C-alpha positions, 0 to 999 in steps of 0.5 A: 530352522533353529533346532537347538539352543544352549545358553544361561537360564535367566528367567523361568515363569511357565510357560516361558523361559529366557535363555541368554545365548552369547548375549542374546536373550531368547524367549522360549515357550516350553511344556511343564514336563520341560519346566520340571527338569530345568536347572537353577537360574544362572545355570547353563541349559541346552534345549531342543527347539522348534521354530514357528513363523506366522504372519503376526509372530515368530515363536520358539518352543523348547523341549528338554528331550528329543522325544518331547519335541518329536511328539510336539511336531507330530501334534502340529501335523494334526488338523486343528492342533496349533502350537498353543494347544500342542503345548497345553497337551504336553503340559497336561499329560506325560508323553508316554501316557498320551501315546498309550491313549492314542495307540489304544484308541482311548478318546475318552481319556483324550477329551479330558485334556484341556482344549481337546473336544470329541472331534479333536480327540478322534483326529488325534487317534486317526492321524497320529496312530500310525506315526506313533506305532513304533514309539515304545520300540524305538524311543528317541536317543537320550529320551528321559521320563519327566522327573517327579518332584520329591522336595520342596514345601507344600506351599511352594509346590502348590504355588508352582501348580497354580502359576502353571494353571494361570499360564495355561489360561485360568484365572487366579481364583479358579487356578487356586480352587482347582489346585487346592481341590485335588491336593492330597499333600503328597503329589508333586507339582506336575501330578497336581497340575494334571489332576487339576486339569482332569478334574476341571474337565 
């Protein structure tokens, strides 16, 4: 199991980044919460990782904090939730909010997440409730909250949000419509993506 990688960030295009680890380029998929904490291209970066091996592919997933990776691994244990849906969920909602919804049996909020229907929402609550019961009491060491963007032009923020929506499977025209519809001129990219995804549901 590859649990952590450290190297130089070469590329970042949601949901994938390229990390040079001693001359080897690792393609890593990451949720938007991690993307908003990435340094500039050419900077050194360390990520906690989860390695998935299937018959037709080998995929490395990266996370800025242990907390985010722990939640991703917990999601994968839920019946019907694969890596792609797990990544989409983590890109659509803050870990703390997701955990709160699960612990409060709030399936109405969970079904607003992309790819999560009523049955999946119920399974998330039933199968994850006990695993997440001590989440707030014993957060993972070094865990940090996603950093809200406060700088950058509106155009740049809007384009980042649109690119992320396209990476999540939406077409260019649809992503443009979704992002511009909810843009209030003040939200950062991460908030913009979450509101766009909720509005789409």
